[in-house]
mmCIF file of the C-alpha atoms, coordinates in Angstrom:
data_MODEL
# 
_entry.id   MODEL 
# 
loop_
_atom_site.group_PDB 
_atom_site.id 
_atom_site.type_symbol 
_atom_site.label_atom_id 
_atom_site.label_alt_id 
_atom_site.label_comp_id 
_atom_site.label_asym_id 
_atom_site.label_entity_id 
_atom_site.label_seq_id 
_atom_site.pdbx_PDB_ins_code 
_atom_site.Cartn_x 
_atom_site.Cartn_y 
_atom_site.Cartn_z 
_atom_site.occupancy 
_atom_site.B_iso_or_equiv 
_atom_site.pdbx_formal_charge 
_atom_site.auth_seq_id 
_atom_site.auth_comp_id 
_atom_site.auth_asym_id 
_atom_site.auth_atom_id 
_atom_site.pdbx_PDB_model_num 
ATOM 1  C CA . UNK A 1 1  ? 0.000  0.000  0.000  1.00 0.00 ? 1  UNK A CA 1 
ATOM 2  C CA . UNK A 1 2  ? 1.320  3.443  -0.919 1.00 0.00 ? 2  UNK A CA 1 
ATOM 3  C CA . UNK A 1 3  ? 0.045  6.563  0.790  1.00 0.00 ? 3  UNK A CA 1 
ATOM 4  C CA . UNK A 1 4  ? -0.163 9.878  -1.028 1.00 0.00 ? 4  UNK A CA 1 
ATOM 5  C CA . UNK A 1 5  ? 2.495  12.397 -0.058 1.00 0.00 ? 5  UNK A CA 1 
ATOM 6  C CA . UNK A 1 6  ? 1.419  14.709 2.766  1.00 0.00 ? 6  UNK A CA 1 
ATOM 7  C CA . UNK A 1 7  ? -1.276 12.279 3.973  1.00 0.00 ? 7  UNK A CA 1 
ATOM 8  C CA . UNK A 1 8  ? -1.794 12.072 7.732  1.00 0.00 ? 8  UNK A CA 1 
ATOM 9  C CA . UNK A 1 9  ? -1.227 8.595  9.176  1.00 0.00 ? 9  UNK A CA 1 
ATOM 10 C CA . UNK A 1 10 ? -1.288 6.932  12.603 1.00 0.00 ? 10 UNK A CA 1 
ATOM 11 C CA . UNK A 1 11 ? 1.091  4.207  13.776 1.00 0.00 ? 11 UNK A CA 1 
ATOM 12 C CA . UNK A 1 12 ? -0.413 0.766  14.428 1.00 0.00 ? 12 UNK A CA 1 
ATOM 13 C CA . UNK A 1 13 ? 2.416  -0.413 16.711 1.00 0.00 ? 13 UNK A CA 1 
ATOM 14 C CA . UNK A 1 14 ? 5.065  0.984  19.062 1.00 0.00 ? 14 UNK A CA 1 
ATOM 15 C CA . UNK A 1 15 ? 8.615  1.761  17.879 1.00 0.00 ? 15 UNK A CA 1 
ATOM 16 C CA . UNK A 1 16 ? 10.217 2.282  21.277 1.00 0.00 ? 16 UNK A CA 1 
ATOM 17 C CA . UNK A 1 17 ? 13.722 2.658  19.764 1.00 0.00 ? 17 UNK A CA 1 
ATOM 18 C CA . UNK A 1 18 ? 12.456 5.884  18.168 1.00 0.00 ? 18 UNK A CA 1 
ATOM 19 C CA . UNK A 1 19 ? 10.168 6.941  21.044 1.00 0.00 ? 19 UNK A CA 1 
ATOM 20 C CA . UNK A 1 20 ? 7.115  6.448  18.816 1.00 0.00 ? 20 UNK A CA 1 
ATOM 21 C CA . UNK A 1 21 ? 3.924  4.926  20.178 1.00 0.00 ? 21 UNK A CA 1 
ATOM 22 C CA . UNK A 1 22 ? 0.887  3.287  18.654 1.00 0.00 ? 22 UNK A CA 1 
ATOM 23 C CA . UNK A 1 23 ? -1.581 6.013  17.699 1.00 0.00 ? 23 UNK A CA 1 
ATOM 24 C CA . UNK A 1 24 ? 1.046  8.723  17.134 1.00 0.00 ? 24 UNK A CA 1 
ATOM 25 C CA . UNK A 1 25 ? 0.066  10.809 14.097 1.00 0.00 ? 25 UNK A CA 1 
ATOM 26 C CA . UNK A 1 26 ? 2.548  11.678 11.351 1.00 0.00 ? 26 UNK A CA 1 
ATOM 27 C CA . UNK A 1 27 ? 2.604  13.139 7.835  1.00 0.00 ? 27 UNK A CA 1 
ATOM 28 C CA . UNK A 1 28 ? 3.995  11.226 4.841  1.00 0.00 ? 28 UNK A CA 1 
ATOM 29 C CA . UNK A 1 29 ? 6.785  13.331 3.336  1.00 0.00 ? 29 UNK A CA 1 
ATOM 30 C CA . UNK A 1 30 ? 8.659  10.626 1.378  1.00 0.00 ? 30 UNK A CA 1 
ATOM 31 C CA . UNK A 1 31 ? 8.193  7.017  0.297  1.00 0.00 ? 31 UNK A CA 1 
ATOM 32 C CA . UNK A 1 32 ? 10.429 4.246  1.632  1.00 0.00 ? 32 UNK A CA 1 
ATOM 33 C CA . UNK A 1 33 ? 10.087 0.546  0.780  1.00 0.00 ? 33 UNK A CA 1 
ATOM 34 C CA . UNK A 1 34 ? 9.619  -1.460 3.983  1.00 0.00 ? 34 UNK A CA 1 
ATOM 35 C CA . UNK A 1 35 ? 7.331  -4.309 4.931  1.00 0.00 ? 35 UNK A CA 1 
ATOM 36 C CA . UNK A 1 36 ? 7.931  -3.792 8.662  1.00 0.00 ? 36 UNK A CA 1 
ATOM 37 C CA . UNK A 1 37 ? 6.144  -0.455 9.081  1.00 0.00 ? 37 UNK A CA 1 
ATOM 38 C CA . UNK A 1 38 ? 2.357  -0.667 9.397  1.00 0.00 ? 38 UNK A CA 1 
ATOM 39 C CA . UNK A 1 39 ? 0.246  2.493  9.385  1.00 0.00 ? 39 UNK A CA 1 
ATOM 40 C CA . UNK A 1 40 ? -3.355 3.533  8.897  1.00 0.00 ? 40 UNK A CA 1 
ATOM 41 C CA . UNK A 1 41 ? -4.746 6.776  7.533  1.00 0.00 ? 41 UNK A CA 1 
ATOM 42 C CA . UNK A 1 42 ? -5.899 9.016  10.359 1.00 0.00 ? 42 UNK A CA 1 
# 
């Protein structure tokens, strides 16, 4: 799944190494190929 640039997304799991928690909201500013990151549109 590819999100449009500048879409708002919310994390579906914690990334404690980066101090990011499930539910944190972010904005897509670039595309990176990774199967490990799971997000939903907020």
